[in-house]
C-alpha positions in Angstrom: 71.2 155.9 190.3 70.4 152.2 191.0 69.3 149.4 188.6 65.7 148.6 187.8 64.3 146.4 190.6 62.4 143.2 189.8 60.1 141.1 192.0 61.6 139.3 194.9 61.7 135.6 194.0 60.4 134.7 197.5 57.7 137.3 197.5 54.2 135.6 198.1 51.3 136.6 195.9 47.9 137.3 197.4 46.1 136.5 194.1 46.4 133.2 192.2 48.3 133.1 188.9 46.1 133.1 185.8 47.8 131.7 182.7 45.4 133.6 180.4 46.7 137.0 181.7 50.1 136.1 180.2 48.8 135.7 176.7 47.8 138.9 174.8 44.5 139.0 172.9 46.4 139.2 169.5 48.9 136.4 170.3 49.6 133.6 167.8 48.7 131.0 170.5 45.1 132.2 170.4 45.1 131.9 166.6 46.4 128.3 166.9 43.8 127.5 169.6 40.9 129.0 167.5 42.0 127.0 164.5 42.2 123.6 166.2 38.9 124.4 168.0 37.1 124.6 164.6 38.3 121.1 163.4 36.2 118.0 163.5 38.9 115.6 164.8 36.8 112.5 164.3 36.0 113.3 160.6 39.6 114.1 159.9 40.6 110.7 161.4 42.8 111.7 164.3 43.8 108.9 166.6 42.1 109.1 170.0 39.5 111.6 168.6 37.0 109.5 170.5 37.7 108.3 174.0 37.1 104.7 175.0 35.3 103.9 178.3 38.2 101.7 179.5 41.9 102.1 179.8 44.2 105.0 180.4 42.8 108.4 179.3 44.6 109.8 176.2 45.6 113.4 175.5 43.2 115.4 173.5 44.5 115.4 169.9 43.5 119.1 169.7 46.1 120.0 172.3 48.7 117.8 170.7 48.0 119.5 167.4 48.4 122.9 169.1 51.9 121.8 170.3 52.8 120.4 166.9 51.9 123.8 165.1 53.6 125.9 167.9 56.8 123.8 167.6 57.1 124.3 163.8 56.3 128.1 164.1 59.1 128.5 166.7 61.6 126.2 165.0 61.2 123.3 167.5 61.0 119.9 165.8 62.5 117.7 168.5 60.0 115.8 170.6 62.2 116.1 173.7 62.6 119.9 173.3 58.8 120.2 173.0 58.4 118.1 176.1 60.8 120.6 177.9 58.8 123.6 176.6 55.6 122.2 178.2 57.1 122.6 181.7 58.9 126.0 181.2 57.2 127.9 178.5 54.1 129.9 179.6 52.8 130.0 176.0 52.9 126.2 175.7 51.4 125.8 179.2 48.5 127.9 178.0 48.0 125.9 174.8 48.1 122.6 176.7 46.1 123.7 179.8 49.1 122.9 181.9 49.5 119.3 180.7 53.0 117.8 180.2 53.1 115.0 177.7 56.3 113.1 177.4 58.5 112.9 174.3 57.3 109.5 173.3 53.7 110.7 173.3 54.6 113.7 171.2 56.6 111.5 168.7 53.7 109.0 168.4 51.2 111.8 167.7 53.2 112.8 164.6 53.8 109.2 163.5 50.2 108.1 164.0 48.6 111.1 162.3 51.0 111.7 159.4 48.2 111.6 156.7 45.7 113.3 158.9 48.0 116.3 159.4 48.1 116.7 155.6 44.3 116.8 155.6 44.4 119.4 158.4 46.5 121.6 156.1 43.8 121.3 153.4 41.2 122.5 156.0 43.5 125.5 156.8 43.6 126.3 153.1 39.8 126.3 152.9 39.5 128.6 155.9 42.0 131.0 154.3 40.0 130.9 151.1 36.9 131.8 153.1 38.8 134.8 154.6 39.7 136.0 151.1 43.5 135.3 151.5 43.8 133.5 148.1 43.6 135.4 144.9 42.7 132.2 143.0 43.9 133.6 139.7 47.7 133.6 139.7 49.9 130.8 141.1 53.6 129.9 140.8 55.1 126.4 141.0 58.6 125.4 142.1 60.5 122.6 143.7 63.3 122.6 146.3 65.6 119.8 147.4 65.7 118.7 151.0 68.3 116.3 152.4 67.0 112.9 153.6 67.9 111.1 156.8 70.2 109.0 154.8 74.0 109.2 154.0 75.1 109.1 150.4 77.2 106.1 151.4 74.0 104.2 152.3 72.5 104.8 148.8 73.4 102.1 146.4 73.2 102.2 142.6 74.0 99.6 139.9 77.6 100.8 139.3 78.4 101.1 143.1 77.2 97.6 143.9 79.0 96.1 140.8 82.3 97.7 141.8 82.0 96.6 145.4 81.3 93.0 144.4 84.4 93.1 142.1 86.5 94.4 145.0 85.2 91.7 147.3 86.0 89.0 144.8 89.5 90.3 144.4 90.0 90.4 148.2 88.7 86.8 148.5 91.2 85.6 145.9 94.0 87.4 147.8 93.0 85.8 151.1 92.9 82.3 149.5 96.4 82.8 148.1 97.6 84.0 151.5 96.2 80.9 153.1 98.1 78.7 150.7 101.3 80.6 151.6 100.6 80.3 155.3 100.7 76.5 155.0 104.4 76.8 154.2 105.3 78.7 157.4 106.1 77.3 160.9 103.3 75.5 162.7 102.6 78.0 165.5 102.6 81.1 163.3 100.6 79.2 160.6 97.7 78.3 163.0 97.4 81.9 164.2 97.6 83.4 160.7 95.1 80.8 159.3 92.5 81.7 162.0 92.7 85.4 161.4 92.5 84.9 157.6 89.6 82.6 157.8 87.7 85.1 160.0 88.4 87.9 157.5 87.3 85.6 154.7 84.0 84.8 156.4 83.3 88.5 156.8 84.0 89.1 153.1 81.6 86.3 152.2 78.9 87.7 154.4 79.4 91.1 152.8 79.2 89.5 149.3 75.9 87.9 150.2 74.6 91.3 151.4 75.6 93.1 148.2 74.2 90.3 146.0 70.9 90.9 147.7 71.3 94.6 147.0 72.0 93.9 143.4 68.8 91.9 143.0 66.8 94.7 144.6 68.5 97.3 142.3 67.3 95.4 139.2 63.7 95.9 140.5 63.9 99.3 142.1 66.7 101.1 140.2 68.3 102.5 143.4 68.3 101.3 147.0 68.7 103.4 150.2 69.3 101.2 153.2 68.5 103.8 156.0 65.7 105.9 154.3 64.2 103.6 151.7 62.2 106.4 150.0 65.2 108.7 149.4 67.0 109.1 146.1 70.3 110.6 144.9 69.8 114.1 143.5 71.6 117.4 143.1 70.8 119.7 146.0 70.4 122.8 143.9 71.2 123.3 140.2 74.0 122.1 138.1 77.5 121.8 139.5 76.2 121.4 143.1 77.0 118.3 145.2 74.9 115.2 144.9 73.2 114.0 148.0 70.4 111.7 149.2 67.2 113.6 149.4 63.7 114.5 148.2 62.2 117.1 145.9 59.4 119.1 147.6 57.0 120.6 145.0 54.8 123.5 146.0 52.2 125.6 144.2 51.8 129.1 145.8 49.0 131.7 145.4 50.1 135.1 144.1 48.0 137.3 146.4 49.7 136.8 149.8 52.2 134.0 148.9 50.3 131.3 150.8 51.0 127.7 149.8 48.0 126.1 148.0 49.3 122.6 147.9 52.5 120.5 148.1 53.9 117.1 147.3 57.2 115.5 148.3 58.6 113.4 145.4 61.6 111.2 144.7 62.2 112.6 141.2 65.3 114.7 141.0 63.9 116.7 138.1 61.0 119.2 138.0 60.1 118.1 134.5 56.6 116.5 134.4 55.4 118.1 137.6 53.8 121.3 136.2 50.5 119.8 135.1 50.1 117.7 138.3 50.7 120.6 140.6 48.4 123.0 138.6 45.6 120.5 138.8 46.0 120.1 142.5 45.8 123.9 142.8 42.6 124.0 140.7 41.0 121.3 142.7 42.0 122.9 146.0 40.8 126.4 145.1 37.8 125.1 143.1 38.5 127.2 140.0 38.4 126.3 136.3 41.2 128.7 135.1 44.6 129.7 136.4 47.8 131.4 135.3 50.8 129.4 136.4 54.4 130.7 136.5 57.4 128.3 136.6 61.1 128.3 135.9 62.9 126.5 133.0 63.0 123.2 135.0 59.3 122.8 134.0 59.9 123.5 130.3 58.2 120.3 129.1 56.0 120.3 126.0 53.7 117.5 126.9 53.2 118.9 130.4 52.5 122.4 129.1 50.2 121.1 126.5 48.1 119.3 129.1 48.0 122.5 131.2 46.8 124.6 128.2 44.2 122.0 127.4 42.8 122.2 130.9 42.5 125.9 131.5 46.0 126.6 132.9 47.8 129.5 131.1 51.5 128.8 131.4 54.4 131.2 131.6 57.6 129.2 131.7 61.2 130.3 131.0 62.7 128.8 127.9 65.6 126.3 128.2 68.9 127.5 126.8 69.8 125.8 123.5 72.7 123.3 123.6 75.5 122.8 121.2 78.0 125.3 119.8 77.0 128.9 119.5 76.1 130.0 116.0 77.1 133.2 114.2 74.8 136.1 114.7 71.6 135.7 112.7 71.9 131.9 112.3 70.6 130.7 115.7 67.6 128.3 115.8 65.3 131.2 116.5 66.3 132.8 113.2 64.6 129.9 111.3 60.9 130.8 110.8 58.4 127.9 110.7 55.7 128.1 108.0 52.9 126.1 109.7 50.6 126.1 106.6 53.2 124.5 104.3 55.0 122.6 107.1 58.5 124.0 106.3 61.2 126.3 107.7 62.5 129.5 106.1 66.2 130.0 106.8 67.8 133.4 107.3 69.0 133.3 103.6 65.5 132.7 102.3 65.9 129.0 101.5 63.1 126.5 102.3 63.8 123.6 104.6 61.3 120.8 104.0 60.3 117.7 105.9 62.9 114.9 105.5 61.6 112.2 107.9 61.4 111.4 111.6 64.3 110.7 114.0 64.4 109.4 117.6 66.8 110.7 120.3 66.6 110.2 124.1 63.3 108.4 123.7 61.8 111.4 122.0 60.6 111.6 118.4 61.6 114.6 116.2 60.6 115.8 112.7 63.7 116.6 110.6 63.8 119.5 108.1 66.6 120.3 105.7 67.5 121.5 102.2 70.7 119.7 101.2 71.0 121.2 97.7 70.6 124.8 98.9 73.1 124.3 101.7 75.7 122.8 99.3 75.8 126.1 97.3 75.2 128.6 100.2 78.0 131.1 100.8 76.9 131.6 104.4 77.2 127.9 105.3 80.3 128.3 107.5 78.3 130.8 109.7 75.3 128.4 109.9 76.9 125.0 110.4 80.2 123.1 110.5 78.6 120.2 108.6 77.8 120.0 104.9 74.2 121.1 105.6 71.9 122.5 108.3 69.2 120.3 109.8 66.3 121.5 112.0 64.7 119.0 114.5 61.2 120.0 115.4 59.8 118.6 118.6 56.3 117.0 118.7 55.0 119.9 121.0 57.0 122.7 119.3 53.7 124.6 118.6 53.1 124.7 122.4 56.7 125.7 123.0 56.3 128.6 120.6 53.0 129.8 122.2 54.5 129.7 125.7 57.7 131.4 124.6 55.9 134.3 123.0 53.6 134.7 126.0 56.4 134.7 128.5 58.4 137.3 126.5 55.3 139.5 126.2 54.6 139.4 129.9 58.1 139.9 131.5 56.8 142.0 134.3 54.3 139.4 135.3 56.8 136.6 135.0 59.3 138.5 137.3 56.8 138.0 140.1 57.6 134.3 140.1 60.6 134.5 142.4 58.9 136.6 145.1 55.8 134.4 145.0 57.1 130.9 145.1 60.7 131.2 146.5 59.6 133.2 149.5 58.1 130.1 151.3 61.2 128.1 150.6 63.3 130.9 151.9 61.3 131.0 155.1 61.4 127.3 155.6 65.0 126.7 154.8 66.9 129.9 155.6 64.8 131.4 158.5 63.5 128.2 160.2 66.5 126.1 159.2 64.5 123.1 158.0 66.9 121.9 155.3 66.6 118.2 156.1 63.8 115.7 156.7 
């Protein structure tokens, strides 16, 4: 039995080759082409959407958009690799009608149309809404860290620059002392040594001027990245993970088919304060008045959740773990019941903790509750506190925290859907496509 036989490479064909025959009717390339064909390139603001009567003829931005989308779907981000695909990949040949743009043209398309490509995503969302692919009732919000095109050594903070300036000053003092000692040596050796030391001293002075400039910028900006100016230092994923220079990409994802509704790339290392902003973007994009939003404990911020509740967004957010030493069973903070009508707390032993004034910590204002006399004579005080009395600090938005906590506990099955909704896109982008760095 012989092997399967292919077509002879030198065999002539009587019929001309038709590119369309190589692309099946249900192929993704036809979807990409149909999508770009529906766009008003002029209204969106694509460069070269309108051709001039003079000069070299540009490439149709629709075809360049086809190549851009195809590249990301097939994990090809390099402009040079996309250029190569245009001459060897039949699918790309079909999308570009056989045109072969060079890598500089492909790179310029992305650079010149950065904001326009974001608007194109919004058009895609509207098309998906028209097809009923968004449930428009349940969304989930989450952020993920992506590495920047910037080394951690090129990111300078106040402490790093101060330490480097101190090191440079010490080195300059050492070189000046060495120059004085060189004057006592023999003439020939002294001249060679002095020339080398002076050259090193000049380099140090130039470096000092550079770092003094960085120091003045840090006073205004807080942190300076010399290669990627927008990047900031942040932990890549959770506590205990390495710190790197990067971005925090926020997404809000619809619960029906896990399609992204909107996104925003931020320089903030924390998710706190992003819940309301992303929820509002989702409401505007889907043109709805009410939403249910699921989020992890990184979004557990009272002011943010209060703004969501006020504007028709029902929040389910995991509660942050309480800090400090673990209390004896029955004496945790949750064991103290707040009496809203009388503005007081009832401790597990039945004593009343009344309002004792305000206090400020970490730029946040708290209301303090205590019963010093009852604590002084309480037999269970060692189980409750290691101090002479127990004090309860109530946050300004504690009422919102209590509402969200009860709602999240009562809807555990719904909240468990958060991971599969919002972490699925990040898993695809980072683990499957390999896009972990901008």
